[in-house]
C-alpha positions in Angstrom: 131.8 103.5 153.8 134.6 101.2 155.0 137.2 100.8 152.3 140.2 98.7 151.6 142.2 99.0 148.4 139.4 101.1 146.9 136.8 98.4 147.5 134.3 97.5 150.2 135.8 95.5 153.1 134.4 92.0 153.0 133.9 90.4 156.4 133.7 86.7 157.2 131.3 86.6 160.2 130.8 83.2 161.9 128.1 83.1 164.6 125.7 80.2 165.4 123.3 82.4 167.3 120.9 83.3 164.5 119.5 86.5 166.1 122.9 87.8 167.1 124.4 86.9 163.8 121.8 88.8 161.8 122.1 91.8 164.2 125.8 92.1 163.7 125.5 91.5 160.0 122.8 94.2 159.7 124.9 96.7 161.7 128.1 96.1 159.7 126.3 96.4 156.4 124.8 99.7 157.5 128.3 100.8 158.2 129.3 99.9 154.6 130.9 96.5 155.0 130.0 93.4 152.9 129.3 90.6 155.3 129.1 86.8 154.7 127.4 85.2 157.7 128.1 81.5 158.3 126.6 79.3 161.1 129.6 77.0 161.8 133.4 76.8 161.6 133.4 74.1 158.8 131.2 76.2 156.5 133.2 79.3 157.3 136.5 77.6 156.3 134.9 76.5 153.0 133.8 80.1 152.4 137.2 81.4 153.3 138.8 79.1 150.7 136.3 80.3 148.0 136.4 84.0 148.6 138.7 86.9 149.6 138.1 88.5 152.9 139.7 91.5 154.7 138.4 90.7 158.2 137.2 87.7 160.2 134.8 87.9 163.2 134.4 84.5 164.8 132.4 83.2 167.7 134.4 80.8 169.8 131.8 78.1 170.6 130.7 76.9 167.1 129.3 73.7 165.8 131.6 71.3 163.7 134.7 73.4 164.1 135.2 75.9 167.0 136.4 79.4 166.4 139.9 78.8 167.8 140.4 75.8 165.4 139.0 77.8 162.5 141.5 80.7 163.2 144.4 78.2 163.5 143.5 76.6 160.2 143.3 80.0 158.5 146.6 81.1 160.1 148.3 78.2 158.3 147.3 79.8 155.0 147.0 83.5 155.8 149.0 85.6 158.4 147.5 88.9 157.3 143.7 88.4 157.8 142.7 90.3 161.0 140.6 88.2 163.3 138.3 89.3 166.1 136.8 86.7 168.5 133.4 87.1 170.0 132.6 85.0 173.0 130.7 84.5 176.2 133.7 83.0 177.8 135.5 85.5 180.0 138.2 83.2 181.4 141.7 84.6 181.1 142.9 81.3 179.7 140.5 81.6 176.8 141.6 85.2 176.0 145.2 84.1 176.0 144.5 81.1 173.8 142.7 83.5 171.4 145.7 85.6 171.1 148.0 82.6 170.8 146.1 81.3 167.7 146.5 84.7 166.0 143.6 86.9 167.1 143.9 90.7 166.7 141.2 91.4 169.2 138.8 89.7 171.6 135.3 90.9 172.7 133.3 89.3 175.5 129.5 89.1 175.1 127.5 91.1 175.7 129.1 94.0 173.9 127.8 97.1 172.1 127.8 97.4 168.3 129.5 100.8 168.7 132.4 99.2 170.5 132.7 96.5 167.9 132.7 99.0 165.1 135.4 101.1 166.8 137.6 98.1 167.3 137.1 97.0 163.7 138.1 100.5 162.4 141.2 100.5 164.6 142.3 97.1 163.4 141.7 97.9 159.7 143.7 101.1 160.1 146.6 99.2 161.8 146.6 96.3 159.3 145.9 97.9 155.9 147.5 101.3 156.4 150.9 100.0 157.6 153.0 101.8 157.1 151.7 105.3 156.4 155.1 106.7 155.3 157.0 106.4 152.1 158.2 103.0 150.9 161.8 103.8 151.8 160.7 104.2 155.4 159.1 100.8 155.4 162.5 99.0 155.4 164.5 98.6 158.5 167.8 96.8 158.9 169.3 95.4 162.1 172.0 92.8 162.4 171.6 90.4 159.5 167.8 91.1 159.3 165.7 93.3 157.1 162.1 94.2 158.1 159.8 95.1 155.3 156.8 96.6 157.1 154.7 97.2 154.0 154.8 93.6 153.0 154.9 92.1 156.6 158.1 90.4 155.7 161.3 89.7 157.8 164.3 88.5 155.9 167.1 86.9 157.9 170.1 86.5 155.7 168.4 85.2 152.6 165.6 83.5 154.4 162.2 85.3 154.2 159.7 84.9 157.0 156.1 86.1 156.7 154.9 88.0 159.8 151.5 88.9 161.1 150.5 92.5 161.3 151.0 92.7 165.0 154.4 90.9 164.8 155.4 93.5 162.2 154.3 96.5 164.2 155.9 95.2 167.3 159.2 94.4 165.7 159.2 97.8 163.9 158.7 99.6 167.2 161.6 97.7 168.8 163.9 98.1 165.8 163.2 101.9 165.7 165.0 102.1 169.1 167.8 99.6 168.9 169.5 98.8 172.2 167.1 101.0 174.0 164.6 100.0 176.6 160.9 100.5 175.7 158.5 100.4 178.6 155.8 97.7 178.5 153.1 100.4 178.8 154.5 102.3 175.8 154.4 99.1 173.7 150.9 98.2 174.8 149.6 101.7 173.9 151.4 101.8 170.6 150.4 98.4 169.4 147.1 97.6 171.1 146.0 101.0 172.3 145.3 99.6 175.7 147.2 98.6 178.9 145.0 95.9 180.4 146.1 92.5 181.8 145.1 90.5 178.8 146.9 92.9 176.4 150.0 92.4 178.6 149.8 88.6 178.3 149.2 88.9 174.5 152.3 91.1 174.2 154.4 88.4 176.0 153.1 85.8 173.5 154.2 87.9 170.5 157.5 88.7 172.1 158.1 85.0 172.5 157.2 84.4 168.9 159.6 87.1 167.7 162.4 85.6 169.8 162.0 82.3 168.0 161.9 83.9 164.6 165.1 85.9 165.3 167.1 82.9 166.5 168.9 82.3 163.2 170.7 85.6 163.7 172.9 85.2 166.8 173.7 88.9 166.8 170.1 89.9 167.4 168.0 89.3 170.5 165.1 90.7 172.4 166.0 91.3 176.1 163.5 91.5 178.9 164.1 94.1 181.6 161.9 92.7 184.4 159.4 95.1 185.7 160.3 97.7 183.0 160.0 96.5 179.4 161.9 95.1 176.4 164.7 96.1 174.1 166.0 94.8 170.8 169.7 94.4 171.1 172.2 94.0 168.2 175.7 92.9 169.1 178.5 95.1 167.9 180.6 93.6 165.1 
């Protein structure tokens, strides 16, 4: 049984291929998830606004509202919801766009149900068991910033900024080794558990986002060491 906060994980599944949609729904329900299956992006957004979900699984090519637009609309309201894209489109530009609109993972059709379940479990573990240590260890301070990993919250001065789960994990990893170089491969394995090309491009997107978020604190910056990795630097007072 998949659990979140002592209750069954509720999944918003959006797939216009009826047969595939029922197949995924059936397999997920056998694994212990509660699944709402919707045929188009517009109906899915309406369902999201009515209900509480812990996971979204979206096809990209959908009627009325495509999966990328649906995810972007949801991200305006909710930075926490994990989102997986399912698509027949294997172009690198599509994968990158998926991560840019806030995807946590991206599966190209055809895929195995076993792989989908493994990826779901990995994402739920990352998102809803962050952090696994005591509350006091969830707070990290650097420069004029305080990162609250448990609540996915970055405070710069007195200004709070809500982060996504990936942004939080990435910033926490960098802040744990202030002013030290962390190899790209190390970051990819720690955050995405993979080292592929698309993961690398996704990481670059999230690094760029964090740089923009950290701009209000001139003492803090993320430096790229070309061909090696990144480091979070804090200027000495």
